[in-house]
Biopython code that builds the backbone (N, CA, C, O; Angstrom):
import numpy as np
from Bio.PDB.StructureBuilder import StructureBuilder

atoms = [
    (1, "MET", "N", (137.688, 98.560, 201.956)),
    (1, "MET", "CA", (137.026, 98.701, 200.821)),
    (1, "MET", "C", (137.734, 98.104, 199.710)),
    (1, "MET", "O", (138.560, 98.935, 199.334)),
    (2, "LYS", "N", (137.820, 96.730, 198.790)),
    (2, "LYS", "CA", (138.845, 96.099, 198.433)),
    (2, "LYS", "C", (139.427, 97.224, 197.133)),
    (2, "LYS", "O", (138.682, 98.037, 196.586)),
    (3, "LYS", "N", (140.702, 97.075, 196.848)),
    (3, "LYS", "CA", (141.881, 97.835, 196.133)),
    (3, "LYS", "C", (141.178, 97.431, 194.629)),
    (3, "LYS", "O", (140.522, 96.389, 194.615)),
    (4, "LEU", "N", (141.259, 98.005, 193.700)),
    (4, "LEU", "CA", (141.000, 97.821, 192.685)),
    (4, "LEU", "C", (142.628, 97.495, 191.674)),
    (4, "LEU", "O", (143.630, 98.208, 191.627)),
    (5, "SER", "N", (142.428, 96.513, 191.153)),
    (5, "SER", "CA", (143.848, 95.901, 190.506)),
    (5, "SER", "C", (144.250, 97.261, 189.482)),
    (5, "SER", "O", (143.507, 98.195, 189.183)),
    (6, "PRO", "N", (145.909, 96.992, 188.994)),
    (6, "PRO", "CA", (145.900, 98.475, 187.979)),
    (6, "PRO", "C", (145.351, 98.251, 186.281)),
    (6, "PRO", "O", (145.145, 99.117, 185.431)),
    (7, "VAL", "N", (145.201, 96.596, 186.174)),
    (7, "VAL", "CA", (144.278, 96.431, 185.258)),
    (7, "VAL", "C", (143.199, 97.064, 185.056)),
    (7, "VAL", "O", (143.060, 97.949, 184.211)),
    (8, "VAL", "N", (142.143, 96.558, 186.006)),
    (8, "VAL", "CA", (140.824, 97.326, 186.189)),
    (8, "VAL", "C", (140.544, 98.768, 186.312)),
    (8, "VAL", "O", (139.568, 99.414, 185.931)),
    (9, "SER", "N", (141.690, 99.155, 186.971)),
    (9, "SER", "CA", (141.550, 100.806, 187.252)),
    (9, "SER", "C", (141.773, 101.581, 185.755)),
    (9, "SER", "O", (140.963, 102.430, 185.384)),
    (10, "ASP", "N", (143.173, 101.135, 184.777)),
    (10, "ASP", "CA", (143.421, 100.990, 183.367)),
    (10, "ASP", "C", (142.153, 101.088, 182.691)),
    (10, "ASP", "O", (141.858, 102.231, 182.343)),
    (11, "ALA", "N", (141.189, 100.017, 182.370)),
    (11, "ALA", "CA", (140.077, 99.477, 182.290)),
    (11, "ALA", "C", (139.210, 101.168, 182.080)),
    (11, "ALA", "O", (138.957, 101.949, 181.163)),
    (12, "ILE", "N", (138.965, 101.047, 183.807)),
    (12, "ILE", "CA", (137.929, 102.164, 183.937)),
    (12, "ILE", "C", (138.461, 103.443, 183.231)),
    (12, "ILE", "O", (137.691, 103.968, 182.426)),
    (13, "ARG", "N", (139.729, 104.035, 183.439)),
    (13, "ARG", "CA", (140.168, 105.267, 183.167)),
    (13, "ARG", "C", (139.814, 105.501, 181.354)),
    (13, "ARG", "O", (139.561, 106.524, 180.718)),
    (14, "LEU", "N", (139.939, 104.050, 180.932)),
    (14, "LEU", "CA", (139.831, 104.095, 179.099)),
    (14, "LEU", "C", (137.984, 104.319, 178.951)),
    (14, "LEU", "O", (137.606, 105.265, 178.259)),
    (15, "LEU", "N", (137.268, 103.707, 179.408)),
    (15, "LEU", "CA", (135.981, 103.724, 179.558)),
    (15, "LEU", "C", (135.855, 105.204, 179.905)),
    (15, "LEU", "O", (135.561, 105.971, 178.988)),
    (16, "GLN", "N", (136.072, 105.745, 181.285)),
    (16, "GLN", "CA", (135.638, 106.895, 181.243)),
    (16, "GLN", "C", (136.307, 108.203, 180.125)),
    (16, "GLN", "O", (135.801, 109.302, 179.900)),
    (17, "GLN", "N", (137.189, 107.807, 179.740)),
    (17, "GLN", "CA", (138.011, 108.721, 178.498)),
    (17, "GLN", "C", (137.141, 108.752, 177.448)),
    (17, "GLN", "O", (136.872, 109.819, 176.897)),
    (18, "ASP", "N", (136.508, 107.359, 176.984)),
    (18, "ASP", "CA", (136.048, 107.650, 176.072)),
    (18, "ASP", "C", (134.447, 107.943, 175.979)),
    (18, "ASP", "O", (133.689, 107.959, 175.010)),
    (19, "LEU", "N", (134.255, 108.143, 177.221)),
    (19, "LEU", "CA", (132.464, 108.608, 177.138)),
    (19, "LEU", "C", (132.789, 110.377, 177.418)),
    (19, "LEU", "O", (132.067, 111.326, 177.114)),
    (20, "TYR", "N", (134.070, 110.382, 178.067)),
    (20, "TYR", "CA", (133.946, 111.886, 177.910)),
    (20, "TYR", "C", (134.455, 112.339, 176.242)),
    (20, "TYR", "O", (133.938, 113.336, 175.738)),
    (21, "ARG", "N", (135.253, 111.715, 175.640)),
    (21, "ARG", "CA", (135.439, 111.789, 174.135)),
    (21, "ARG", "C", (134.198, 112.203, 173.379)),
    (21, "ARG", "O", (134.101, 113.178, 172.634)),
    (22, "HIS", "N", (133.069, 111.134, 173.744)),
    (22, "HIS", "CA", (131.786, 110.975, 173.060)),
    (22, "HIS", "C", (131.337, 112.450, 173.528)),
    (22, "HIS", "O", (131.539, 113.304, 172.664)),
    (23, "LEU", "N", (130.782, 112.901, 174.695)),
    (23, "LEU", "CA", (130.279, 113.864, 175.084)),
    (23, "LEU", "C", (131.161, 115.077, 174.427)),
    (23, "LEU", "O", (130.558, 115.757, 173.597)),
    (24, "ASP", "N", (132.577, 115.439, 174.715)),
    (24, "ASP", "CA", (132.969, 116.471, 173.953)),
    (24, "ASP", "C", (132.310, 116.785, 172.917)),
    (24, "ASP", "O", (131.654, 117.816, 172.767)),
    (25, "GLU", "N", (132.549, 115.338, 171.652)),
    (25, "GLU", "CA", (132.478, 115.453, 170.310)),
    (25, "GLU", "C", (131.058, 115.916, 170.125)),
    (25, "GLU", "O", (130.765, 116.910, 169.460)),
    (26, "ALA", "N", (130.083, 115.053, 170.823)),
    (26, "ALA", "CA", (128.378, 115.847, 170.641)),
    (26, "ALA", "C", (128.272, 117.349, 171.177)),
    (26, "ALA", "O", (127.412, 118.141, 170.794)),
    (27, "GLU", "N", (129.404, 117.671, 172.248)),
    (27, "GLU", "CA", (128.897, 118.992, 172.657)),
    (27, "GLU", "C", (129.320, 120.084, 171.460)),
    (27, "GLU", "O", (128.607, 121.021, 171.102)),
    (28, "PHE", "N", (131.041, 119.652, 170.760)),
    (28, "PHE", "CA", (131.290, 120.097, 169.979)),
    (28, "PHE", "C", (130.374, 120.480, 168.681)),
    (28, "PHE", "O", (130.430, 121.604, 168.181)),
    (29, "LEU", "N", (129.501, 119.414, 168.166)),
    (29, "LEU", "CA", (128.769, 119.161, 167.186)),
    (29, "LEU", "C", (127.617, 120.283, 167.570)),
    (29, "LEU", "O", (127.377, 121.292, 166.907)),
    (30, "ALA", "N", (126.873, 119.825, 168.949)),
    (30, "ALA", "CA", (125.894, 120.892, 168.749)),
    (30, "ALA", "C", (126.249, 122.675, 168.454)),
    (30, "ALA", "O", (125.778, 123.569, 167.752)),
    (31, "SER", "N", (127.208, 122.542, 169.317)),
    (31, "SER", "CA", (127.567, 124.169, 168.860)),
    (31, "SER", "C", (128.391, 125.074, 168.258)),
    (31, "SER", "O", (128.769, 126.194, 168.601)),
    (32, "ARG", "N", (128.707, 124.062, 166.828)),
    (32, "ARG", "CA", (129.066, 124.891, 165.707)),
    (32, "ARG", "C", (128.518, 125.390, 164.656)),
    (32, "ARG", "O", (129.013, 125.908, 163.655)),
    (33, "TYR", "N", (127.446, 125.190, 164.969)),
    (33, "TYR", "CA", (126.316, 125.946, 164.081)),
    (33, "TYR", "C", (125.779, 127.293, 164.407)),
    (33, "TYR", "O", (125.382, 127.769, 165.470)),
    (34, "ASP", "N", (125.892, 127.875, 162.963)),
    (34, "ASP", "CA", (125.786, 129.570, 163.605)),
    (34, "ASP", "C", (124.045, 129.656, 163.247)),
    (34, "ASP", "O", (123.346, 130.609, 163.590)),
    (35, "ARG", "N", (123.672, 128.758, 162.686)),
    (35, "ARG", "CA", (122.089, 128.454, 161.570)),
    (35, "ARG", "C", (121.668, 127.151, 161.790)),
    (35, "ARG", "O", (122.245, 126.526, 160.900)),
    (36, "TRP", "N", (120.872, 126.197, 162.572)),
    (36, "TRP", "CA", (120.441, 125.389, 162.231)),
    (36, "TRP", "C", (119.105, 125.025, 161.663)),
    (36, "TRP", "O", (118.104, 125.551, 162.149)),
    (37, "SER", "N", (119.000, 124.167, 160.670)),
    (37, "SER", "CA", (117.838, 123.450, 159.712)),
    (37, "SER", "C", (117.003, 123.342, 160.628)),
    (37, "SER", "O", (117.166, 123.850, 161.737)),
    (38, "GLU", "N", (115.959, 122.639, 160.275)),
    (38, "GLU", "CA", (115.184, 122.132, 160.631)),
    (38, "GLU", "C", (115.167, 120.631, 161.148)),
    (38, "GLU", "O", (114.430, 120.170, 162.020)),
    (39, "GLU", "N", (115.987, 120.079, 160.533)),
    (39, "GLU", "CA", (116.740, 118.753, 160.795)),
    (39, "GLU", "C", (117.108, 118.753, 162.326)),
    (39, "GLU", "O", (116.668, 118.224, 163.346)),
    (40, "ASP", "N", (118.204, 119.668, 161.959)),
    (40, "ASP", "CA", (119.489, 119.965, 163.238)),
    (40, "ASP", "C", (118.234, 120.487, 164.526)),
    (40, "ASP", "O", (118.440, 120.044, 165.655)),
    (41, "ILE", "N", (117.307, 121.167, 164.376)),
    (41, "ILE", "CA", (116.300, 121.345, 165.502)),
    (41, "ILE", "C", (115.971, 120.085, 166.058)),
    (41, "ILE", "O", (116.219, 119.799, 167.230)),
    (42, "ASP", "N", (115.263, 119.108, 165.027)),
    (42, "ASP", "CA", (114.542, 118.042, 165.131)),
    (42, "ASP", "C", (115.780, 117.270, 165.813)),
    (42, "ASP", "O", (115.487, 116.641, 166.829)),
    (43, "THR", "N", (116.550, 117.249, 165.573)),
    (43, "THR", "CA", (117.474, 116.484, 166.259)),
    (43, "THR", "C", (118.086, 116.693, 167.594)),
    (43, "THR", "O", (118.487, 115.819, 168.362)),
    (44, "ALA", "N", (118.101, 117.992, 167.758)),
    (44, "ALA", "CA", (118.472, 118.467, 169.105)),
    (44, "ALA", "C", (117.596, 118.313, 170.200)),
    (44, "ALA", "O", (117.945, 118.270, 171.380)),
    (45, "ARG", "N", (115.893, 118.190, 169.558)),
    (45, "ARG", "CA", (114.831, 117.726, 170.410)),
    (45, "ARG", "C", (114.939, 116.139, 170.821)),
    (45, "ARG", "O", (114.878, 115.778, 171.997)),
    (46, "GLN", "N", (115.105, 115.233, 169.721)),
    (46, "GLN", "CA", (115.360, 114.181, 170.107)),
    (46, "GLN", "C", (116.686, 114.066, 171.151)),
    (46, "GLN", "O", (116.656, 113.146, 171.968)),
    (47, "LEU", "N", (117.618, 114.797, 171.145)),
    (47, "LEU", "CA", (118.558, 114.245, 172.027)),
    (47, "LEU", "C", (118.126, 114.551, 173.143)),
    (47, "LEU", "O", (118.289, 113.717, 174.033)),
    (48, "ILE", "N", (117.474, 115.763, 173.457)),
    (48, "ILE", "CA", (116.907, 116.034, 174.703)),
    (48, "ILE", "C", (116.332, 115.163, 175.613)),
    (48, "ILE", "O", (116.277, 114.962, 176.827)),
    (49, "GLN", "N", (115.905, 114.701, 174.507)),
    (49, "GLN", "CA", (114.858, 113.412, 174.803)),
    (49, "GLN", "C", (115.594, 111.990, 175.496)),
    (49, "GLN", "O", (115.142, 111.242, 176.362)),
    (50, "ASP", "N", (116.805, 111.942, 174.811)),
    (50, "ASP", "CA", (117.866, 110.763, 175.044)),
    (50, "ASP", "C", (118.462, 111.198, 176.555)),
    (50, "ASP", "O", (118.363, 110.517, 177.575)),
    (51, "LEU", "N", (119.039, 112.373, 176.443)),
    (51, "LEU", "CA", (119.804, 112.904, 177.658)),
    (51, "LEU", "C", (118.994, 112.898, 178.812)),
    (51, "LEU", "O", (119.673, 112.672, 179.814)),
    (52, "ILE", "N", (117.503, 113.103, 179.102)),
    (52, "ILE", "CA", (116.521, 112.752, 180.065)),
    (52, "ILE", "C", (116.678, 111.144, 180.570)),
    (52, "ILE", "O", (116.618, 110.737, 181.730)),
    (53, "THR", "N", (116.878, 110.422, 179.438)),
    (53, "THR", "CA", (116.529, 109.074, 179.785)),
    (53, "THR", "C", (117.746, 108.824, 180.553)),
    (53, "THR", "O", (117.792, 108.256, 181.645)),
    (54, "VAL", "N", (118.883, 109.372, 179.784)),
    (54, "VAL", "CA", (120.554, 108.839, 180.570)),
    (54, "VAL", "C", (120.254, 109.292, 181.929)),
    (54, "VAL", "O", (120.538, 108.600, 182.906)),
    (55, "VAL", "N", (119.556, 110.702, 182.039)),
    (55, "VAL", "CA", (119.200, 111.502, 183.977)),
    (55, "VAL", "C", (118.672, 110.408, 184.620)),
    (55, "VAL", "O", (119.138, 109.897, 185.639)),
    (56, "ARG", "N", (117.565, 110.006, 183.938)),
    (56, "ARG", "CA", (116.595, 109.107, 184.755)),
    (56, "ARG", "C", (116.951, 107.636, 184.830)),
    (56, "ARG", "O", (116.117, 106.935, 185.404)),
    (57, "GLY", "N", (117.978, 107.070, 184.382)),
    (57, "GLY", "CA", (118.997, 106.131, 184.727)),
    (57, "GLY", "C", (119.814, 105.973, 185.639)),
    (57, "GLY", "O", (120.110, 104.974, 186.295)),
    (58, "VAL", "N", (120.268, 107.275, 185.665)),
    (58, "VAL", "CA", (120.952, 107.382, 186.702)),
    (58, "VAL", "C", (120.545, 107.327, 188.065)),
    (58, "VAL", "O", (120.911, 106.717, 189.070)),
    (59, "VAL", "N", (119.523, 108.300, 187.727)),
    (59, "VAL", "CA", (118.962, 108.464, 189.326)),
    (59, "VAL", "C", (117.947, 107.385, 189.980)),
    (59, "VAL", "O", (117.495, 107.535, 191.115)),
    (60, "ALA", "N", (117.609, 106.192, 189.081)),
    (60, "ALA", "CA", (117.065, 104.834, 189.059)),
    (60, "ALA", "C", (117.932, 104.150, 189.822)),
    (60, "ALA", "O", (117.641, 103.552, 190.859)),
    (61, "LEU", "N", (119.339, 104.253, 189.166)),
    (61, "LEU", "CA", (120.257, 103.357, 189.733)),
    (61, "LEU", "C", (120.751, 103.990, 191.041)),
    (61, "LEU", "O", (121.154, 103.067, 191.749)),
    (62, "HIS", "N", (120.897, 105.196, 191.677)),
    (62, "HIS", "CA", (120.908, 105.749, 192.878)),
    (62, "HIS", "C", (119.922, 105.721, 193.959)),
    (62, "HIS", "O", (120.034, 106.317, 195.031)),
    (63, "ASP", "N", (119.120, 105.111, 193.654)),
    (63, "ASP", "CA", (117.681, 104.995, 194.288)),
    (63, "ASP", "C", (117.662, 104.615, 196.013)),
    (63, "ASP", "O", (118.705, 104.176, 196.497)),
    (64, "SER", "N", (116.856, 104.739, 196.603)),
    (64, "SER", "CA", (116.915, 103.878, 197.717)),
    (64, "SER", "C", (115.684, 103.265, 198.335)),
    (64, "SER", "O", (115.087, 103.804, 199.266)),
    (65, "PRO", "N", (115.336, 102.159, 197.808)),
    (65, "PRO", "CA", (113.881, 101.752, 198.296)),
    (65, "PRO", "C", (113.628, 101.827, 199.823)),
    (65, "PRO", "O", (112.428, 101.993, 200.042)),
    (66, "ILE", "N", (114.470, 101.750, 201.081)),
    (66, "ILE", "CA", (114.022, 102.156, 202.214)),
    (66, "ILE", "C", (114.364, 103.519, 202.762)),
    (66, "ILE", "O", (114.077, 103.913, 203.893)),
    (67, "GLY", "N", (115.165, 104.358, 201.609)),
    (67, "GLY", "CA", (115.680, 105.488, 202.283)),
    (67, "GLY", "C", (116.802, 105.804, 202.774)),
    (67, "GLY", "O", (117.123, 106.987, 202.892)),
    (68, "THR", "N", (117.598, 104.796, 203.147)),
    (68, "THR", "CA", (118.458, 105.083, 204.081)),
    (68, "THR", "C", (119.970, 104.918, 203.403)),
    (68, "THR", "O", (120.984, 105.593, 203.580)),
    (69, "ARG", "N", (119.731, 103.777, 202.571)),
    (69, "ARG", "CA", (121.445, 103.713, 202.114)),
    (69, "ARG", "C", (121.143, 103.418, 200.119)),
    (69, "ARG", "O", (120.339, 102.780, 199.437)),
    (70, "CYS", "N", (122.207, 104.226, 199.896)),
    (70, "CYS", "CA", (121.816, 104.111, 198.178)),
    (70, "CYS", "C", (122.063, 102.360, 197.490)),
    (70, "CYS", "O", (123.093, 101.688, 197.537)),
    (71, "ARG", "N", (121.114, 102.104, 197.062)),
    (71, "ARG", "CA", (121.200, 100.712, 196.271)),
    (71, "ARG", "C", (122.472, 100.230, 195.565)),
    (71, "ARG", "O", (122.772, 99.064, 195.306)),
    (72, "THR", "N", (123.294, 101.557, 195.254)),
    (72, "THR", "CA", (124.270, 101.240, 194.524)),
    (72, "THR", "C", (125.488, 101.712, 194.940)),
    (72, "THR", "O", (126.455, 100.977, 194.741)),
    (73, "CYS", "N", (125.629, 102.569, 195.370)),
    (73, "CYS", "CA", (126.883, 103.254, 195.979)),
    (73, "CYS", "C", (127.274, 102.083, 197.484)),
    (73, "CYS", "O", (128.362, 101.732, 197.940)),
    (74, "ASP", "N", (125.531, 101.669, 198.006)),
    (74, "ASP", "CA", (125.686, 101.558, 199.172)),
    (74, "ASP", "C", (126.578, 102.502, 200.112)),
    (74, "ASP", "O", (127.505, 102.196, 200.862)),
    (75, "MET", "N", (125.998, 103.754, 199.831)),
    (75, "MET", "CA", (126.255, 104.735, 200.329)),
    (75, "MET", "C", (124.848, 105.626, 201.567)),
    (75, "MET", "O", (123.662, 105.298, 201.557)),
    (76, "ALA", "N", (125.263, 106.387, 202.203)),
    (76, "ALA", "CA", (124.216, 107.174, 202.740)),
    (76, "ALA", "C", (123.648, 107.581, 201.975)),
    (76, "ALA", "O", (124.335, 108.152, 201.128)),
    (77, "TRP", "N", (121.893, 107.595, 201.685)),
    (77, "TRP", "CA", (121.628, 108.732, 200.679)),
    (77, "TRP", "C", (120.655, 109.777, 201.258)),
    (77, "TRP", "O", (119.970, 109.534, 202.251)),
    (78, "PRO", "N", (120.617, 111.155, 200.482)),
    (78, "PRO", "CA", (121.245, 110.245, 199.287)),
    (78, "PRO", "C", (122.705, 110.512, 198.831)),
    (78, "PRO", "O", (123.424, 111.408, 199.274)),
    (79, "CYS", "N", (122.975, 109.772, 198.059)),
    (79, "CYS", "CA", (124.417, 109.614, 197.731)),
    (79, "CYS", "C", (125.199, 111.146, 196.491)),
    (79, "CYS", "O", (124.793, 112.106, 195.836)),
    (80, "GLN", "N", (126.570, 110.399, 196.858)),
    (80, "GLN", "CA", (127.504, 111.781, 196.047)),
    (80, "GLN", "C", (126.579, 111.819, 194.690)),
    (80, "GLN", "O", (126.167, 112.833, 194.128)),
    (81, "ALA", "N", (126.384, 110.602, 194.350)),
    (81, "ALA", "CA", (125.959, 110.631, 192.346)),
    (81, "ALA", "C", (124.625, 111.429, 192.474)),
    (81, "ALA", "O", (124.701, 112.507, 191.883)),
    (82, "LEU", "N", (123.330, 111.186, 193.126)),
    (82, "LEU", "CA", (122.377, 111.795, 193.096)),
    (82, "LEU", "C", (122.557, 113.144, 194.000)),
    (82, "LEU", "O", (122.122, 114.099, 193.357)),
    (83, "GLU", "N", (122.969, 113.469, 195.056)),
    (83, "GLU", "CA", (123.443, 115.058, 195.219)),
    (83, "GLU", "C", (124.200, 115.448, 193.895)),
    (83, "GLU", "O", (123.399, 116.200, 193.339)),
    (84, "THR", "N", (125.141, 115.359, 193.214)),
    (84, "THR", "CA", (125.855, 115.767, 191.892)),
    (84, "THR", "C", (124.393, 116.238, 191.017)),
    (84, "THR", "O", (123.819, 117.323, 190.930)),
    (85, "LEU", "N", (124.086, 114.788, 190.391)),
    (85, "LEU", "CA", (122.876, 115.423, 189.575)),
    (85, "LEU", "C", (121.544, 116.054, 190.131)),
    (85, "LEU", "O", (120.727, 116.619, 189.403)),
    (86, "HIS", "N", (121.441, 115.941, 191.152)),
    (86, "HIS", "CA", (120.520, 117.172, 191.716)),
    (86, "HIS", "C", (121.087, 118.562, 191.622)),
    (86, "HIS", "O", (120.373, 119.420, 191.104)),
    (87, "ARG", "N", (121.973, 118.804, 191.945)),
    (87, "ARG", "CA", (122.986, 120.095, 191.888)),
    (87, "ARG", "C", (122.872, 120.611, 190.586)),
    (87, "ARG", "O", (122.433, 121.745, 190.389)),
    (88, "LEU", "N", (123.336, 119.651, 189.427)),
    (88, "LEU", "CA", (123.840, 120.557, 188.406)),
    (88, "LEU", "C", (122.394, 120.426, 187.328)),
    (88, "LEU", "O", (122.210, 121.389, 186.583)),
    (89, "VAL", "N", (121.402, 119.260, 187.254)),
    (89, "VAL", "CA", (120.223, 119.308, 187.051)),
    (89, "VAL", "C", (119.437, 120.919, 187.576)),
    (89, "VAL", "O", (118.891, 121.607, 186.713)),
    (90, "LYS", "N", (119.463, 121.308, 188.817)),
    (90, "LYS", "CA", (118.505, 122.200, 189.299)),
    (90, "LYS", "C", (119.438, 123.017, 189.588)),
    (90, "LYS", "O", (119.544, 123.272, 190.788)),
    (91, "ASP", "N", (120.240, 123.575, 188.804)),
    (91, "ASP", "CA", (121.033, 124.926, 188.649)),
    (91, "ASP", "C", (120.564, 125.653, 187.986)),
    (91, "ASP", "O", (120.542, 125.542, 186.760)),
    (92, "PRO", "N", (119.873, 126.948, 188.890)),
    (92, "PRO", "CA", (119.187, 128.172, 188.221)),
    (92, "PRO", "C", (119.617, 128.666, 187.110)),
    (92, "PRO", "O", (118.806, 128.914, 186.217)),
    (93, "ASP", "N", (121.188, 128.949, 186.914)),
    (93, "ASP", "CA", (121.689, 129.558, 185.633)),
    (93, "ASP", "C", (121.804, 128.714, 184.508)),
    (93, "ASP", "O", (122.156, 129.075, 183.385)),
    (94, "LYS", "N", (121.392, 127.202, 184.972)),
    (94, "LYS", "CA", (121.423, 126.655, 183.635)),
    (94, "LYS", "C", (120.194, 126.120, 182.749)),
    (94, "LYS", "O", (119.082, 126.137, 183.278)),
    (95, "GLU", "N", (120.325, 125.638, 181.414)),
    (95, "GLU", "CA", (119.096, 125.481, 180.829)),
    (95, "GLU", "C", (118.115, 124.718, 181.378)),
    (95, "GLU", "O", (117.007, 125.255, 181.363)),
    (96, "PHE", "N", (118.187, 123.416, 181.952)),
    (96, "PHE", "CA", (117.331, 122.748, 182.478)),
    (96, "PHE", "C", (116.253, 123.609, 183.427)),
    (96, "PHE", "O", (115.033, 123.454, 183.383)),
    (97, "VAL", "N", (116.724, 124.235, 184.004)),
    (97, "VAL", "CA", (115.901, 125.246, 185.223)),
    (97, "VAL", "C", (115.413, 126.475, 183.849)),
    (97, "VAL", "O", (114.307, 127.009, 183.922)),
    (98, "LYS", "N", (115.930, 126.652, 183.211)),
    (98, "LYS", "CA", (115.505, 128.082, 182.406)),
    (98, "LYS", "C", (114.072, 127.398, 181.307)),
    (98, "LYS", "O", (113.041, 127.997, 181.003)),
    (99, "ILE", "N", (114.546, 125.802, 180.857)),
    (99, "ILE", "CA", (113.121, 125.383, 180.206)),
    (99, "ILE", "C", (112.007, 125.274, 180.833)),
    (99, "ILE", "O", (110.871, 125.326, 180.361)),
    (100, "LEU", "N", (112.381, 125.100, 182.060)),
    (100, "LEU", "CA", (110.957, 124.390, 183.068)),
    (100, "LEU", "C", (110.089, 125.669, 183.560)),
    (100, "LEU", "O", (108.871, 125.613, 183.733)),
    (101, "ASN", "N", (110.899, 126.861, 183.767)),
    (101, "ASN", "CA", (110.742, 128.144, 183.740)),
    (101, "ASN", "C", (109.902, 128.623, 182.971)),
    (101, "ASN", "O", (108.993, 129.201, 183.566)),
    (102, "ARG", "N", (109.833, 128.622, 181.926)),
    (102, "ARG", "CA", (109.282, 128.806, 180.389)),
    (102, "ARG", "C", (107.820, 128.856, 180.183)),
    (102, "ARG", "O", (107.114, 129.642, 179.551)),
    (103, "LYS", "N", (107.476, 127.488, 181.100)),
    (103, "LYS", "CA", (106.118, 127.026, 180.665)),
    (103, "LYS", "C", (105.001, 127.928, 181.389)),
    (103, "LYS", "O", (103.807, 127.720, 181.174)),
]
sb = StructureBuilder()
sb.init_structure("model")
sb.init_model(0)
sb.init_chain("A")
sb.init_seg("    ")
for serial, (resi, resn, name, xyz) in enumerate(atoms, 1):
    if name == "N":
        sb.init_residue(resn, " ", resi, " ")
    sb.init_atom(name, np.array(xyz, "f"), 0.0, 1.0, " ", f" {name:<3s}", serial, name[0])
structure = sb.get_structure()
């Protein structure tokens, strides 16, 4: 495996930190209200749809057309990214599963 240059490593870290800050801010804004307005509820519904789109995009990137290797990671399929997503999305103690069980 080719080693990344220090410049590329720093750039990747900055991108990760920026994404984490963005997610932290969204999480803070979602949890700060005691009472949500109708507009807040509509926004939350749209955000759920947006989140599902993001998760689907990551799943699609880590697909395996022939079922043996991840086309993005080039690791044995299912790769670590897909296994992590599966574990997080299908955790029975989290809201994804609770919402699906309500139907």
